[in-house]
C-alpha positions in Angstrom: 93.7 -0.2 152.6 96.3 -2.3 154.2 97.9 0.7 156.2 95.8 3.1 158.4 97.3 6.7 159.1 96.7 8.0 162.4 97.6 11.6 164.0 96.6 13.6 166.8 94.5 16.8 167.2 97.6 19.0 167.5 98.5 18.6 164.0 95.2 20.7 162.9 94.7 18.9 159.6 91.5 20.3 158.3 88.4 18.0 158.8 87.6 17.7 155.1 91.1 16.5 154.3 91.1 14.0 157.1 87.8 12.8 155.6 89.1 12.8 151.9 92.5 10.8 152.8 90.9 8.6 155.5 93.1 10.1 158.3 92.1 9.3 161.9 92.6 12.0 164.7 93.2 11.3 168.1 92.1 14.3 170.2 94.3 15.8 173.0 92.5 17.8 175.9 92.2 21.5 176.8 92.0 22.5 180.4 90.6 26.0 181.6 90.6 25.6 185.4 88.3 22.9 186.5 86.8 22.4 183.1 88.3 20.0 180.6 87.4 19.7 177.0 88.2 17.1 174.4 89.8 18.7 171.3 87.7 17.3 168.7 85.4 20.4 168.1 82.3 18.9 169.9 82.8 20.1 173.5 84.4 23.5 172.5 84.8 25.0 169.0 87.8 26.8 167.7 86.0 30.0 167.9 84.7 29.4 171.4 88.3 28.7 172.5 89.7 31.7 171.4 86.8 33.8 172.9 87.4 32.0 176.1 91.2 32.5 176.1 90.6 36.1 175.4 88.3 36.5 178.3 90.5 34.6 180.8 93.2 35.9 183.2 95.1 32.7 183.0 96.2 30.7 180.1 94.8 27.2 179.6 96.9 24.1 179.7 96.8 20.8 177.6 96.9 17.2 178.4 97.9 14.3 176.0 95.1 11.8 174.8 94.5 8.6 177.1 96.0 5.3 176.4 92.1 4.2 176.0 91.8 6.9 173.3 94.4 5.2 171.2 93.3 1.8 172.0 89.9 2.4 170.8 91.2 4.1 167.7 93.7 1.0 167.0 90.7 -1.8 167.5 88.5 -0.1 165.2 91.2 0.4 162.4 92.6 -3.1 162.7 89.3 -4.5 161.6 89.9 -3.3 158.2 93.6 -2.8 158.0 96.7 -4.8 158.4 99.0 -2.1 159.9 98.8 1.2 161.6 101.3 4.3 161.1 101.1 6.9 164.0 102.7 10.4 162.8 102.3 12.4 166.1 103.4 15.5 167.8 107.0 16.1 169.1 107.8 14.2 172.3 109.5 17.2 173.6 106.2 19.1 173.5 103.7 16.3 174.8 103.2 13.0 176.4 101.1 11.8 173.3 103.6 9.4 172.1 103.9 7.7 175.5 100.2 7.2 175.4 100.4 5.7 171.9 103.0 3.4 172.9 101.2 2.0 175.9 98.1 1.3 173.9 100.3 -0.3 171.4 101.6 -2.6 173.9 97.9 -3.8 174.9 97.7 -5.2 171.3 101.2 -7.2 171.0 100.1 -9.1 167.7 99.1 -5.9 165.9 101.5 -4.1 163.5 101.6 -0.7 165.0 104.4 1.9 164.4 104.6 5.2 166.2 106.7 8.2 164.7 107.8 11.2 166.5 107.2 13.8 163.9 109.4 16.2 165.9 106.9 18.8 164.9 103.4 20.2 165.8 100.5 21.9 163.9 100.6 21.6 160.3 104.4 20.3 159.8 103.1 17.2 161.6 99.7 17.4 159.6 101.5 17.7 156.2 103.4 14.3 157.1 100.3 12.7 158.0 98.6 13.8 154.7 101.5 12.7 152.7 101.5 9.2 154.2 97.7 9.0 153.7 97.9 9.9 150.1 100.8 7.0 149.9 98.4 4.5 151.8 95.4 5.3 149.4 97.7 4.5 146.3 98.6 1.2 147.9 102.2 1.9 149.0 103.6 -0.6 151.5 104.2 0.3 155.1 108.0 0.3 154.3 107.5 2.8 151.6 105.3 5.0 153.6 107.8 5.1 156.5 110.7 5.9 154.1 109.2 8.5 152.5 107.9 10.2 155.8 111.4 10.0 157.0 112.6 12.0 153.8 109.9 14.5 154.1 110.7 15.5 157.9 113.3 17.8 157.0 111.7 19.2 154.0 108.6 20.6 155.9 109.0 24.2 157.3 106.9 26.4 159.4 107.2 30.1 160.2 104.8 31.9 162.8 104.3 35.3 163.8 102.3 36.3 166.7 101.0 39.9 166.7 101.4 40.1 170.4 103.7 38.6 173.1 101.2 39.0 175.9 100.0 35.4 175.7 103.3 33.7 175.3 104.3 35.7 178.5 101.3 34.9 180.3 101.9 31.2 179.4 105.5 31.4 180.8 106.9 30.9 177.2 109.0 34.2 177.5 110.0 36.3 180.5 108.1 39.5 181.4 111.3 41.5 180.9 111.6 40.1 177.4 108.1 40.7 176.5 108.3 44.2 177.8 111.3 45.1 175.7 110.2 43.7 172.6 106.8 45.5 173.0 108.8 48.9 173.6 110.9 48.0 170.4 107.8 47.0 168.6 109.7 43.8 167.8 107.5 41.1 165.9 109.6 37.7 166.4 109.1 35.1 163.6 109.3 31.6 165.1 110.0 28.2 163.9 110.3 24.4 165.0 113.9 23.3 165.4 114.8 19.8 166.9 111.3 19.2 168.2 110.7 22.6 170.0 109.6 26.1 169.1 112.3 28.3 168.5 113.0 31.9 167.6 113.9 32.3 163.9 114.3 36.3 163.3 113.1 39.3 165.1 111.4 41.8 162.6 110.0 45.4 163.4 106.3 45.7 163.3 103.4 43.4 162.3 103.4 44.2 158.4 106.8 44.1 158.4 107.1 40.8 159.9 104.4 39.4 157.5 106.4 40.5 154.4 109.6 39.0 156.0 108.0 35.5 155.9 107.2 35.8 152.2 111.0 37.0 151.7 112.1 34.0 153.9 110.0 31.6 151.8 111.2 33.1 148.5 114.8 32.4 149.5 114.0 28.8 150.6 111.8 27.8 147.9 113.6 26.3 144.7 110.5 25.2 142.5 107.0 27.0 143.3 105.7 24.5 140.9 106.3 21.7 143.5 105.4 24.0 146.3 102.6 22.9 148.9 101.5 25.5 151.7 99.1 25.9 154.4 98.2 29.3 155.9 96.8 29.3 159.4 95.6 31.8 161.9 94.7 31.9 165.6 91.6 34.4 165.5 92.7 36.4 162.6 90.7 35.1 159.8 90.5 38.2 157.6 94.3 38.7 157.8 95.1 34.9 157.2 92.5 35.2 154.1 94.7 38.3 152.9 97.9 36.6 153.5 96.9 33.6 151.8 96.1 35.7 148.4 99.6 37.3 148.9 101.3 33.8 148.9 99.2 32.6 146.0 100.2 35.7 144.1 103.7 35.1 144.8 104.4 31.5 144.5 101.0 30.0 142.9 101.7 26.8 144.9 100.5 23.4 143.7 98.5 23.0 146.7 97.3 25.7 148.9 95.3 24.9 152.1 93.7 27.4 154.5 92.7 26.8 158.1 92.9 27.6 161.9 95.8 27.2 164.4 93.9 25.0 166.5 93.0 24.8 170.5 96.3 23.0 171.3 98.8 25.3 169.6 96.6 27.9 170.5 96.8 27.1 174.2 100.3 28.3 174.1 100.4 30.8 171.3 97.3 32.6 172.0 95.1 34.4 169.7 96.6 36.9 167.2 99.1 35.0 165.1 99.4 33.7 161.5 101.7 30.9 160.2 102.8 29.5 156.9 103.7 25.7 156.7 105.3 24.6 153.4 107.4 22.1 151.5 108.4 21.1 148.1 107.9 17.7 146.5 
């Protein structure tokens, strides 16, 4: 292929899909106190991560890939590709793009393009998959970039945490707001807006929140036969599997992917959440 596609580990693209479409993934880092883990599944698995976060009194933090991480990836890919397109986590959420740009400057003669997806998790991941499919079909760099720009606004995501405890512990919401939501049994549905996590709608109780996500999707989706969906969970595998069945029964999408909410997003969201990421062709 003349164009190589790179994303980062926060995009949570399942490993089998990365292999199928030749997507290279540069890992971020997870920090628990004095311990740092490379987010590639070798130093800590997703299951181990969620067990560790539940046992810890403090939330983990995350760190961007190093310039060397990107540089090593670039050099390897440039052996067999004419150009590289990076599709990365929103720069409002991470310094990952800064590391990618510094690495690109080390290779001034290389054709390297860095895209701020303005997203994280599978909204970023779907953009990488779309780009990789086009690259495998022989599309030019310009054609891929144009398509990614078109799909940026098409990809939607809705998250629902079963508890606000981890968002509170991570400083994402205040204690008073968390307490009020708990007393009222509110389950906020979250989304991504302008590169940041934003509230979408408050719902009452967990089961109502899950059904409301399906209702929201029903209002948004125009043509289910062109619908692509990812269903994710953070340490809620059985509920995620059940949710996927409901999505399939309701929409019968052309593509339906199941996977976990990875360690990077999980570091901020905590265990006990579901999400649906979707777009139409």
